[in-house]
mmCIF file of the C-alpha atoms, coordinates in Angstrom:
data_MODEL
# 
_entry.id   MODEL 
# 
loop_
_atom_site.group_PDB 
_atom_site.id 
_atom_site.type_symbol 
_atom_site.label_atom_id 
_atom_site.label_alt_id 
_atom_site.label_comp_id 
_atom_site.label_asym_id 
_atom_site.label_entity_id 
_atom_site.label_seq_id 
_atom_site.pdbx_PDB_ins_code 
_atom_site.Cartn_x 
_atom_site.Cartn_y 
_atom_site.Cartn_z 
_atom_site.occupancy 
_atom_site.B_iso_or_equiv 
_atom_site.pdbx_formal_charge 
_atom_site.auth_seq_id 
_atom_site.auth_comp_id 
_atom_site.auth_asym_id 
_atom_site.auth_atom_id 
_atom_site.pdbx_PDB_model_num 
ATOM 1   C CA . MET A 1 1   ? 136.347 -10.812 1.500   1.00 0.00 ? 1   MET A CA 1 
ATOM 2   C CA . SER A 1 2   ? 137.993 -9.067  -1.068  1.00 0.00 ? 2   SER A CA 1 
ATOM 3   C CA . GLU A 1 3   ? 137.827 -5.283  -1.270  1.00 0.00 ? 3   GLU A CA 1 
ATOM 4   C CA . LEU A 1 4   ? 136.016 -5.344  -4.380  1.00 0.00 ? 4   LEU A CA 1 
ATOM 5   C CA . ILE A 1 5   ? 133.696 -7.716  -2.960  1.00 0.00 ? 5   ILE A CA 1 
ATOM 6   C CA . ASP A 1 6   ? 133.004 -5.337  -0.395  1.00 0.00 ? 6   ASP A CA 1 
ATOM 7   C CA . LEU A 1 7   ? 132.490 -2.481  -2.870  1.00 0.00 ? 7   LEU A CA 1 
ATOM 8   C CA . LEU A 1 8   ? 129.998 -4.704  -5.047  1.00 0.00 ? 8   LEU A CA 1 
ATOM 9   C CA . LEU A 1 9   ? 127.968 -5.450  -1.869  1.00 0.00 ? 9   LEU A CA 1 
ATOM 10  C CA . ALA A 1 10  ? 127.994 -1.586  -0.645  1.00 0.00 ? 10  ALA A CA 1 
ATOM 11  C CA . ASP A 1 11  ? 126.836 -0.677  -4.215  1.00 0.00 ? 11  ASP A CA 1 
ATOM 12  C CA . ALA A 1 12  ? 123.978 -3.456  -4.363  1.00 0.00 ? 12  ALA A CA 1 
ATOM 13  C CA . SER A 1 13  ? 123.069 -2.108  -0.857  1.00 0.00 ? 13  SER A CA 1 
ATOM 14  C CA . GLU A 1 14  ? 122.747 1.508   -1.838  1.00 0.00 ? 14  GLU A CA 1 
ATOM 15  C CA . ARG A 1 15  ? 120.683 0.266   -5.237  1.00 0.00 ? 15  ARG A CA 1 
ATOM 16  C CA . MET A 1 16  ? 118.310 -1.780  -3.369  1.00 0.00 ? 16  MET A CA 1 
ATOM 17  C CA . ASP A 1 17  ? 117.606 0.922   -0.534  1.00 0.00 ? 17  ASP A CA 1 
ATOM 18  C CA . LYS A 1 18  ? 116.672 3.166   -3.316  1.00 0.00 ? 18  LYS A CA 1 
ATOM 19  C CA . SER A 1 19  ? 114.330 0.558   -4.963  1.00 0.00 ? 19  SER A CA 1 
ATOM 20  C CA . VAL A 1 20  ? 112.590 0.184   -1.538  1.00 0.00 ? 20  VAL A CA 1 
ATOM 21  C CA . GLU A 1 21  ? 112.587 4.145   -0.895  1.00 0.00 ? 21  GLU A CA 1 
ATOM 22  C CA . SER A 1 22  ? 110.866 4.343   -4.710  1.00 0.00 ? 22  SER A CA 1 
ATOM 23  C CA . ILE A 1 23  ? 108.161 1.811   -3.470  1.00 0.00 ? 23  ILE A CA 1 
ATOM 24  C CA . ARG A 1 24  ? 107.733 3.899   -0.179  1.00 0.00 ? 24  ARG A CA 1 
ATOM 25  C CA . GLN A 1 25  ? 106.811 6.839   -1.984  1.00 0.00 ? 25  GLN A CA 1 
ATOM 26  C CA . LYS A 1 26  ? 104.568 5.218   -4.532  1.00 0.00 ? 26  LYS A CA 1 
ATOM 27  C CA . PHE A 1 27  ? 102.681 3.682   -1.424  1.00 0.00 ? 27  PHE A CA 1 
ATOM 28  C CA . GLN A 1 28  ? 101.755 7.334   -0.307  1.00 0.00 ? 28  GLN A CA 1 
ATOM 29  C CA . THR A 1 29  ? 99.959  7.757   -3.660  1.00 0.00 ? 29  THR A CA 1 
ATOM 30  C CA . VAL A 1 30  ? 97.717  4.864   -2.657  1.00 0.00 ? 30  VAL A CA 1 
ATOM 31  C CA . ARG A 1 31  ? 94.534  6.356   -1.103  1.00 0.00 ? 31  ARG A CA 1 
ATOM 32  C CA . THR A 1 32  ? 93.420  5.877   2.105   1.00 0.00 ? 32  THR A CA 1 
ATOM 33  C CA . GLY A 1 33  ? 90.665  7.397   4.051   1.00 0.00 ? 33  GLY A CA 1 
ATOM 34  C CA . ARG A 1 34  ? 91.970  10.466  4.248   1.00 0.00 ? 34  ARG A CA 1 
ATOM 35  C CA . ALA A 1 35  ? 93.080  13.591  1.564   1.00 0.00 ? 35  ALA A CA 1 
ATOM 36  C CA . SER A 1 36  ? 96.640  13.901  0.819   1.00 0.00 ? 36  SER A CA 1 
ATOM 37  C CA . PRO A 1 37  ? 98.370  15.811  -2.152  1.00 0.00 ? 37  PRO A CA 1 
ATOM 38  C CA . ALA A 1 38  ? 100.443 12.642  -2.372  1.00 0.00 ? 38  ALA A CA 1 
ATOM 39  C CA . LEU A 1 39  ? 97.426  10.917  -3.791  1.00 0.00 ? 39  LEU A CA 1 
ATOM 40  C CA . LEU A 1 40  ? 97.847  12.473  -6.991  1.00 0.00 ? 40  LEU A CA 1 
ATOM 41  C CA . ASP A 1 41  ? 101.623 12.326  -7.310  1.00 0.00 ? 41  ASP A CA 1 
ATOM 42  C CA . ARG A 1 42  ? 101.285 9.250   -10.293 1.00 0.00 ? 42  ARG A CA 1 
ATOM 43  C CA . ILE A 1 43  ? 99.174  11.493  -12.400 1.00 0.00 ? 43  ILE A CA 1 
ATOM 44  C CA . MET A 1 44  ? 100.648 12.395  -15.836 1.00 0.00 ? 44  MET A CA 1 
ATOM 45  C CA . VAL A 1 45  ? 99.045  14.979  -17.633 1.00 0.00 ? 45  VAL A CA 1 
ATOM 46  C CA . ASP A 1 46  ? 98.849  15.669  -21.510 1.00 0.00 ? 46  ASP A CA 1 
ATOM 47  C CA . TYR A 1 47  ? 100.069 19.182  -21.760 1.00 0.00 ? 47  TYR A CA 1 
ATOM 48  C CA . TYR A 1 48  ? 100.632 20.595  -25.046 1.00 0.00 ? 48  TYR A CA 1 
ATOM 49  C CA . GLY A 1 49  ? 101.496 16.958  -26.292 1.00 0.00 ? 49  GLY A CA 1 
ATOM 50  C CA . ALA A 1 50  ? 103.946 15.855  -23.656 1.00 0.00 ? 50  ALA A CA 1 
ATOM 51  C CA . GLN A 1 51  ? 103.359 13.893  -20.746 1.00 0.00 ? 51  GLN A CA 1 
ATOM 52  C CA . THR A 1 52  ? 103.752 16.025  -17.485 1.00 0.00 ? 52  THR A CA 1 
ATOM 53  C CA . PRO A 1 53  ? 103.533 15.361  -13.900 1.00 0.00 ? 53  PRO A CA 1 
ATOM 54  C CA . LEU A 1 54  ? 100.440 16.781  -12.098 1.00 0.00 ? 54  LEU A CA 1 
ATOM 55  C CA . LYS A 1 55  ? 102.550 18.311  -9.528  1.00 0.00 ? 55  LYS A CA 1 
ATOM 56  C CA . GLN A 1 56  ? 104.580 20.177  -12.129 1.00 0.00 ? 56  GLN A CA 1 
ATOM 57  C CA . LEU A 1 57  ? 101.099 22.033  -13.498 1.00 0.00 ? 57  LEU A CA 1 
ATOM 58  C CA . ALA A 1 58  ? 99.215  22.971  -10.392 1.00 0.00 ? 58  ALA A CA 1 
ATOM 59  C CA . THR A 1 59  ? 99.475  23.517  -6.780  1.00 0.00 ? 59  THR A CA 1 
ATOM 60  C CA . ILE A 1 60  ? 97.677  20.313  -5.006  1.00 0.00 ? 60  ILE A CA 1 
ATOM 61  C CA . SER A 1 61  ? 96.483  21.294  -1.524  1.00 0.00 ? 61  SER A CA 1 
ATOM 62  C CA . SER A 1 62  ? 94.452  19.500  1.196   1.00 0.00 ? 62  SER A CA 1 
ATOM 63  C CA . PRO A 1 63  ? 92.210  22.254  2.995   1.00 0.00 ? 63  PRO A CA 1 
ATOM 64  C CA . GLU A 1 64  ? 90.053  19.742  4.728   1.00 0.00 ? 64  GLU A CA 1 
ATOM 65  C CA . ALA A 1 65  ? 90.174  15.971  5.682   1.00 0.00 ? 65  ALA A CA 1 
ATOM 66  C CA . ARG A 1 66  ? 88.120  15.210  2.755   1.00 0.00 ? 66  ARG A CA 1 
ATOM 67  C CA . LEU A 1 67  ? 89.071  17.378  0.211   1.00 0.00 ? 67  LEU A CA 1 
ATOM 68  C CA . LEU A 1 68  ? 91.845  18.162  -2.326  1.00 0.00 ? 68  LEU A CA 1 
ATOM 69  C CA . THR A 1 69  ? 92.257  20.952  -4.375  1.00 0.00 ? 69  THR A CA 1 
ATOM 70  C CA . VAL A 1 70  ? 93.977  21.437  -7.712  1.00 0.00 ? 70  VAL A CA 1 
ATOM 71  C CA . GLN A 1 71  ? 94.996  25.252  -8.758  1.00 0.00 ? 71  GLN A CA 1 
ATOM 72  C CA . ALA A 1 72  ? 96.382  25.098  -11.989 1.00 0.00 ? 72  ALA A CA 1 
ATOM 73  C CA . TYR A 1 73  ? 99.177  27.412  -13.019 1.00 0.00 ? 73  TYR A CA 1 
ATOM 74  C CA . ASP A 1 74  ? 97.928  27.545  -16.712 1.00 0.00 ? 74  ASP A CA 1 
ATOM 75  C CA . LYS A 1 75  ? 94.008  28.137  -16.742 1.00 0.00 ? 75  LYS A CA 1 
ATOM 76  C CA . SER A 1 76  ? 94.099  26.473  -20.309 1.00 0.00 ? 76  SER A CA 1 
ATOM 77  C CA . SER A 1 77  ? 95.227  23.181  -18.565 1.00 0.00 ? 77  SER A CA 1 
ATOM 78  C CA . VAL A 1 78  ? 92.381  22.719  -16.326 1.00 0.00 ? 78  VAL A CA 1 
ATOM 79  C CA . LYS A 1 79  ? 90.562  20.361  -18.797 1.00 0.00 ? 79  LYS A CA 1 
ATOM 80  C CA . SER A 1 80  ? 93.596  18.297  -19.518 1.00 0.00 ? 80  SER A CA 1 
ATOM 81  C CA . ILE A 1 81  ? 94.360  18.148  -15.907 1.00 0.00 ? 81  ILE A CA 1 
ATOM 82  C CA . GLU A 1 82  ? 90.654  16.809  -15.213 1.00 0.00 ? 82  GLU A CA 1 
ATOM 83  C CA . LYS A 1 83  ? 90.815  14.396  -17.958 1.00 0.00 ? 83  LYS A CA 1 
ATOM 84  C CA . ALA A 1 84  ? 94.097  12.708  -16.565 1.00 0.00 ? 84  ALA A CA 1 
ATOM 85  C CA . ILE A 1 85  ? 92.362  12.515  -12.973 1.00 0.00 ? 85  ILE A CA 1 
ATOM 86  C CA . MET A 1 86  ? 89.153  10.776  -14.482 1.00 0.00 ? 86  MET A CA 1 
ATOM 87  C CA . GLU A 1 87  ? 91.536  8.174   -16.591 1.00 0.00 ? 87  GLU A CA 1 
ATOM 88  C CA . SER A 1 88  ? 93.687  7.517   -13.543 1.00 0.00 ? 88  SER A CA 1 
ATOM 89  C CA . ASP A 1 89  ? 93.167  4.624   -10.814 1.00 0.00 ? 89  ASP A CA 1 
ATOM 90  C CA . VAL A 1 90  ? 92.776  6.961   -7.748  1.00 0.00 ? 90  VAL A CA 1 
ATOM 91  C CA . GLY A 1 91  ? 89.192  6.960   -8.299  1.00 0.00 ? 91  GLY A CA 1 
ATOM 92  C CA . LEU A 1 92  ? 88.216  10.513  -7.833  1.00 0.00 ? 92  LEU A CA 1 
ATOM 93  C CA . THR A 1 93  ? 85.823  12.497  -9.782  1.00 0.00 ? 93  THR A CA 1 
ATOM 94  C CA . PRO A 1 94  ? 87.079  16.257  -10.343 1.00 0.00 ? 94  PRO A CA 1 
ATOM 95  C CA . ASN A 1 95  ? 84.768  19.118  -9.552  1.00 0.00 ? 95  ASN A CA 1 
ATOM 96  C CA . SER A 1 96  ? 86.065  22.348  -11.148 1.00 0.00 ? 96  SER A CA 1 
ATOM 97  C CA . ASP A 1 97  ? 84.638  25.946  -11.533 1.00 0.00 ? 97  ASP A CA 1 
ATOM 98  C CA . GLY A 1 98  ? 87.190  26.651  -14.431 1.00 0.00 ? 98  GLY A CA 1 
ATOM 99  C CA . ALA A 1 99  ? 89.851  27.739  -12.537 1.00 0.00 ? 99  ALA A CA 1 
ATOM 100 C CA . LEU A 1 100 ? 90.003  25.442  -9.064  1.00 0.00 ? 100 LEU A CA 1 
ATOM 101 C CA . ILE A 1 101 ? 89.513  21.829  -9.300  1.00 0.00 ? 101 ILE A CA 1 
ATOM 102 C CA . ARG A 1 102 ? 87.896  20.233  -5.961  1.00 0.00 ? 102 ARG A CA 1 
ATOM 103 C CA . LEU A 1 103 ? 88.257  16.510  -5.480  1.00 0.00 ? 103 LEU A CA 1 
ATOM 104 C CA . ALA A 1 104 ? 86.094  15.076  -2.444  1.00 0.00 ? 104 ALA A CA 1 
ATOM 105 C CA . ILE A 1 105 ? 87.398  12.006  -0.683  1.00 0.00 ? 105 ILE A CA 1 
ATOM 106 C CA . PRO A 1 106 ? 84.496  9.743   -0.500  1.00 0.00 ? 106 PRO A CA 1 
ATOM 107 C CA . GLU A 1 107 ? 84.454  6.853   2.111   1.00 0.00 ? 107 GLU A CA 1 
ATOM 108 C CA . LEU A 1 108 ? 85.852  4.075   0.668   1.00 0.00 ? 108 LEU A CA 1 
ATOM 109 C CA . THR A 1 109 ? 83.726  1.035   0.275   1.00 0.00 ? 109 THR A CA 1 
ATOM 110 C CA . GLU A 1 110 ? 84.748  -2.479  0.868   1.00 0.00 ? 110 GLU A CA 1 
ATOM 111 C CA . GLU A 1 111 ? 85.243  -3.216  -2.901  1.00 0.00 ? 111 GLU A CA 1 
ATOM 112 C CA . ARG A 1 112 ? 87.330  -0.226  -3.461  1.00 0.00 ? 112 ARG A CA 1 
ATOM 113 C CA . ARG A 1 113 ? 89.570  -1.329  -0.299  1.00 0.00 ? 113 ARG A CA 1 
ATOM 114 C CA . LYS A 1 114 ? 90.052  -4.609  -1.776  1.00 0.00 ? 114 LYS A CA 1 
ATOM 115 C CA . GLU A 1 115 ? 90.916  -2.933  -5.234  1.00 0.00 ? 115 GLU A CA 1 
ATOM 116 C CA . LEU A 1 116 ? 93.452  -0.752  -3.450  1.00 0.00 ? 116 LEU A CA 1 
ATOM 117 C CA . VAL A 1 117 ? 94.835  -3.697  -1.572  1.00 0.00 ? 117 VAL A CA 1 
ATOM 118 C CA . LYS A 1 118 ? 95.556  -5.471  -5.126  1.00 0.00 ? 118 LYS A CA 1 
ATOM 119 C CA . VAL A 1 119 ? 97.373  -2.227  -6.072  1.00 0.00 ? 119 VAL A CA 1 
ATOM 120 C CA . VAL A 1 120 ? 99.596  -2.170  -2.975  1.00 0.00 ? 120 VAL A CA 1 
ATOM 121 C CA . HIS A 1 121 ? 100.514 -5.824  -3.636  1.00 0.00 ? 121 HIS A CA 1 
ATOM 122 C CA . SER A 1 122 ? 101.429 -4.643  -6.995  1.00 0.00 ? 122 SER A CA 1 
ATOM 123 C CA . LEU A 1 123 ? 103.634 -2.160  -6.204  1.00 0.00 ? 123 LEU A CA 1 
ATOM 124 C CA . ALA A 1 124 ? 105.156 -4.453  -3.461  1.00 0.00 ? 124 ALA A CA 1 
ATOM 125 C CA . GLU A 1 125 ? 105.902 -6.794  -6.259  1.00 0.00 ? 125 GLU A CA 1 
ATOM 126 C CA . GLU A 1 126 ? 107.173 -4.261  -8.565  1.00 0.00 ? 126 GLU A CA 1 
ATOM 127 C CA . GLY A 1 127 ? 109.743 -3.224  -5.583  1.00 0.00 ? 127 GLY A CA 1 
ATOM 128 C CA . ARG A 1 128 ? 110.794 -6.975  -5.070  1.00 0.00 ? 128 ARG A CA 1 
ATOM 129 C CA . VAL A 1 129 ? 111.456 -7.451  -8.537  1.00 0.00 ? 129 VAL A CA 1 
ATOM 130 C CA . ALA A 1 130 ? 113.568 -4.573  -8.493  1.00 0.00 ? 130 ALA A CA 1 
ATOM 131 C CA . VAL A 1 131 ? 115.354 -5.619  -5.402  1.00 0.00 ? 131 VAL A CA 1 
ATOM 132 C CA . ARG A 1 132 ? 115.986 -9.324  -7.418  1.00 0.00 ? 132 ARG A CA 1 
ATOM 133 C CA . ASN A 1 133 ? 117.187 -7.406  -10.218 1.00 0.00 ? 133 ASN A CA 1 
ATOM 134 C CA . HIS A 1 134 ? 120.029 -5.702  -8.270  1.00 0.00 ? 134 HIS A CA 1 
ATOM 135 C CA . ARG A 1 135 ? 120.694 -9.007  -6.592  1.00 0.00 ? 135 ARG A CA 1 
ATOM 136 C CA . ARG A 1 136 ? 120.955 -10.662 -10.267 1.00 0.00 ? 136 ARG A CA 1 
ATOM 137 C CA . ASP A 1 137 ? 123.210 -7.718  -11.501 1.00 0.00 ? 137 ASP A CA 1 
ATOM 138 C CA . CYS A 1 138 ? 125.882 -8.296  -8.477  1.00 0.00 ? 138 CYS A CA 1 
ATOM 139 C CA . MET A 1 139 ? 125.702 -11.858 -8.681  1.00 0.00 ? 139 MET A CA 1 
ATOM 140 C CA . HIS A 1 140 ? 126.803 -11.338 -12.477 1.00 0.00 ? 140 HIS A CA 1 
ATOM 141 C CA . GLU A 1 141 ? 129.749 -9.285  -11.217 1.00 0.00 ? 141 GLU A CA 1 
ATOM 142 C CA . LEU A 1 142 ? 130.848 -11.534 -8.424  1.00 0.00 ? 142 LEU A CA 1 
ATOM 143 C CA . ARG A 1 143 ? 131.076 -14.252 -11.003 1.00 0.00 ? 143 ARG A CA 1 
ATOM 144 C CA . GLU A 1 144 ? 132.847 -11.689 -13.585 1.00 0.00 ? 144 GLU A CA 1 
ATOM 145 C CA . LEU A 1 145 ? 135.454 -11.324 -10.586 1.00 0.00 ? 145 LEU A CA 1 
ATOM 146 C CA . LYS A 1 146 ? 135.827 -14.863 -10.277 1.00 0.00 ? 146 LYS A CA 1 
ATOM 147 C CA . SER A 1 147 ? 136.276 -15.822 -13.737 1.00 0.00 ? 147 SER A CA 1 
ATOM 148 C CA . SER A 1 148 ? 138.952 -12.909 -14.453 1.00 0.00 ? 148 SER A CA 1 
ATOM 149 C CA . GLY A 1 149 ? 141.170 -14.295 -11.299 1.00 0.00 ? 149 GLY A CA 1 
ATOM 150 C CA . ASP A 1 150 ? 140.401 -11.171 -9.005  1.00 0.00 ? 150 ASP A CA 1 
ATOM 151 C CA . ALA A 1 151 ? 138.469 -12.999 -6.554  1.00 0.00 ? 151 ALA A CA 1 
ATOM 152 C CA . GLY A 1 152 ? 138.419 -16.781 -5.351  1.00 0.00 ? 152 GLY A CA 1 
ATOM 153 C CA . SER A 1 153 ? 136.212 -19.253 -5.300  1.00 0.00 ? 153 SER A CA 1 
ATOM 154 C CA . ASP A 1 154 ? 135.712 -18.807 -1.568  1.00 0.00 ? 154 ASP A CA 1 
ATOM 155 C CA . ASP A 1 155 ? 135.363 -15.080 -1.702  1.00 0.00 ? 155 ASP A CA 1 
ATOM 156 C CA . GLU A 1 156 ? 132.749 -15.622 -4.315  1.00 0.00 ? 156 GLU A CA 1 
ATOM 157 C CA . HIS A 1 157 ? 130.848 -17.842 -2.260  1.00 0.00 ? 157 HIS A CA 1 
ATOM 158 C CA . ARG A 1 158 ? 130.854 -15.565 0.728   1.00 0.00 ? 158 ARG A CA 1 
ATOM 159 C CA . GLY A 1 159 ? 129.633 -12.647 -1.334  1.00 0.00 ? 159 GLY A CA 1 
ATOM 160 C CA . GLU A 1 160 ? 126.881 -14.386 -2.800  1.00 0.00 ? 160 GLU A CA 1 
ATOM 161 C CA . VAL A 1 161 ? 125.734 -15.428 0.845   1.00 0.00 ? 161 VAL A CA 1 
ATOM 162 C CA . GLU A 1 162 ? 126.140 -11.874 2.156   1.00 0.00 ? 162 GLU A CA 1 
ATOM 163 C CA . LEU A 1 163 ? 124.398 -10.764 -0.972  1.00 0.00 ? 163 LEU A CA 1 
ATOM 164 C CA . GLN A 1 164 ? 121.574 -13.092 -0.315  1.00 0.00 ? 164 GLN A CA 1 
ATOM 165 C CA . LYS A 1 165 ? 121.192 -12.171 3.302   1.00 0.00 ? 165 LYS A CA 1 
ATOM 166 C CA . LEU A 1 166 ? 120.803 -8.342  1.967   1.00 0.00 ? 166 LEU A CA 1 
ATOM 167 C CA . THR A 1 167 ? 118.400 -9.365  -0.537  1.00 0.00 ? 167 THR A CA 1 
ATOM 168 C CA . ASP A 1 168 ? 116.181 -10.755 1.977   1.00 0.00 ? 168 ASP A CA 1 
ATOM 169 C CA . ASP A 1 169 ? 116.282 -8.048  4.131   1.00 0.00 ? 169 ASP A CA 1 
ATOM 170 C CA . LYS A 1 170 ? 115.195 -5.379  1.731   1.00 0.00 ? 170 LYS A CA 1 
ATOM 171 C CA . ILE A 1 171 ? 112.409 -7.772  0.581   1.00 0.00 ? 171 ILE A CA 1 
ATOM 172 C CA . GLY A 1 172 ? 111.432 -8.250  4.526   1.00 0.00 ? 172 GLY A CA 1 
ATOM 173 C CA . GLU A 1 173 ? 111.564 -4.548  4.633   1.00 0.00 ? 173 GLU A CA 1 
ATOM 174 C CA . LEU A 1 174 ? 109.224 -4.136  1.446   1.00 0.00 ? 174 LEU A CA 1 
ATOM 175 C CA . ASP A 1 175 ? 106.954 -6.813  3.053   1.00 0.00 ? 175 ASP A CA 1 
ATOM 176 C CA . ALA A 1 176 ? 106.552 -4.899  6.573   1.00 0.00 ? 176 ALA A CA 1 
ATOM 177 C CA . LEU A 1 177 ? 105.603 -1.592  4.364   1.00 0.00 ? 177 LEU A CA 1 
ATOM 178 C CA . MET A 1 178 ? 102.880 -3.686  2.450   1.00 0.00 ? 178 MET A CA 1 
ATOM 179 C CA . LYS A 1 179 ? 101.271 -4.774  5.309   1.00 0.00 ? 179 LYS A CA 1 
ATOM 180 C CA . GLY A 1 180 ? 101.275 -1.459  6.942   1.00 0.00 ? 180 GLY A CA 1 
ATOM 181 C CA . LYS A 1 181 ? 99.819  -0.027  3.989   1.00 0.00 ? 181 LYS A CA 1 
ATOM 182 C CA . GLU A 1 182 ? 97.311  -3.049  3.409   1.00 0.00 ? 182 GLU A CA 1 
ATOM 183 C CA . ALA A 1 183 ? 96.445  -2.227  7.372   1.00 0.00 ? 183 ALA A CA 1 
ATOM 184 C CA . GLU A 1 184 ? 95.756  1.463   6.683   1.00 0.00 ? 184 GLU A CA 1 
ATOM 185 C CA . VAL A 1 185 ? 93.819  0.792   3.387   1.00 0.00 ? 185 VAL A CA 1 
ATOM 186 C CA . LEU A 1 186 ? 91.560  -1.640  5.375   1.00 0.00 ? 186 LEU A CA 1 
ATOM 187 C CA . GLU A 1 187 ? 91.044  0.379   8.633   1.00 0.00 ? 187 GLU A CA 1 
ATOM 188 C CA . VAL A 1 188 ? 87.350  1.843   8.476   1.00 0.00 ? 188 VAL A CA 1 
# 
């Protein structure tokens, strides 16, 4: 295969890896039975009219297995942080004393576990779509190489086959991550 095709495949692989890593990070924000500061990573707070990530406005810690604490840097933002947590999909109710927000992590009900499994499935699908989009972009570039005369028909076909193998590997990796997270959520 030509060097250009190798470069295209390496670039596609790198972008697919980033998509898989992004989904791995998002899976950490899905709540299981124990407290983890990563649960609140997706929460955006309306801070003076701008959507700001919660972790930029407060210190989030897990002093106990079933408790998260949120210490706001700016006391005036406590109300908007509480509101953002209430409106999010994490399913936690904030309890504030004006300075420190406590989030008790209750045992997950069967119904809530099923809802969280749906969230895990939608995040995994988001990752699959991202990987397929990278494949589509690379396929387009391979066809451009062939039409411009920089690569032959056989090289293009071999590139497409390699790209499909790469895509299948990344989607398999996403599926394995999804199954692991699903088992973690369903674990009682």
